[in-house]
KETOR-110228 format. One record per residue (C-alpha): residue in one letter; z negated, y, x. Coordinates in steps of 0.001 Angstrom, whole numbers, plus 500000, padded with zeros to 6 digits. Layout:
BEGIN
AZYX ...
***
This chain:
BEGIN
X923770731013169946 X921252734095170260 X921877734504174104 X925586734350173175 X925127737102170151 X922897739320172978 X925643738896175520 X928124740379173313 X926080743652172628 X925551743746176331 X929602743582176611 X929903745992173636 X927985748414175082 X929372748164178325 X932853748469177377 X931982751706174333 X933778754288175713 X931692756645173198 X928039756726175088 X926828759163177279 X925336756996180410 X921501757334179424 X922756756177175971 X924063752977176966 X921193752861179787 X918885753170176525 X920632750772174772 X921284748200177236 X917364748301178159 X916502747967174168 X918627745154173969 X916825743147177123 X913917743683175555 X914817742468171944 X915798738909173667 X912641738839175482 X911005739383171738 X913389736702170156 X912888734291172260 X909471733937170913 X910633733980167282 X913332731812168232 X910920728990168792 X909396729730166055 X911500730234163433 X915497729969164442 X917388730589161359 X916018734240161409 X916230735024164993 X919917734170165009 X919983736452161703 X918167739496163449 X920680739029166627 X923386738422164127 X922610741750162592 X922428743367165744 X925496742759167350 X926979743874163950 X924607747644164419 X926206748580167671 X929827746953167130 X929679749576164255 X927818752373166176 X930298751847169559 X933378752150168218 X935693755124168514 X936673755030165421 X933062754931163527 X933240754711159835 X929785756290158505 X929099754237155741 X929794751206157524 X927504751576160316 X924653753312158465 X924701749381156309 X925124747893159592 X922000749579160699 X919849749273157505 X920600745664157589 X919205745110160556 X915856747060160046 X915344744712156906 X916257741831158670 X912544742865160490 X911015742970157087 X907599741497156715 X907294740922160589 X904990743760161337 X901789741477161500 X903248738799163222 X905551740137165382 X904954744246165776 X906721744663169201 X910109742344168347 X909891745117164895 X909290748023167066 X911997746898169340 X914887746652166573 X913154749373165021 X914114751395168069 X917367749935168534 X918053751367164896 X916493754272165446 X919132755135168688 X921899753633167222 X921512755812163905 X921025759193166570 X924436758553168242 X925247761057165858 X927194758955163202 
***
């Protein structure tokens, strides 16, 4: 499920017409890092890993859609950041990647 979700996020990024090539490349790199970090979590806590991947998918969808709704995007990004709350000590790289994704999506001008 996680691999499918991340593949869908990558597809959304490829198809997003409102992203500059630099932002698209940055987000694709971050999603690749997310895939790496979340694979370790999947072994320990598969439900949490699925949840984080799902929040990342919704956040990417909201931030890259042509008819953006700022409130929905902000909520999705906030939910993504909340999905890693409490992981800072045990999974610092995962937390850092998720926070960078959220920050990058937020900085798209929303």
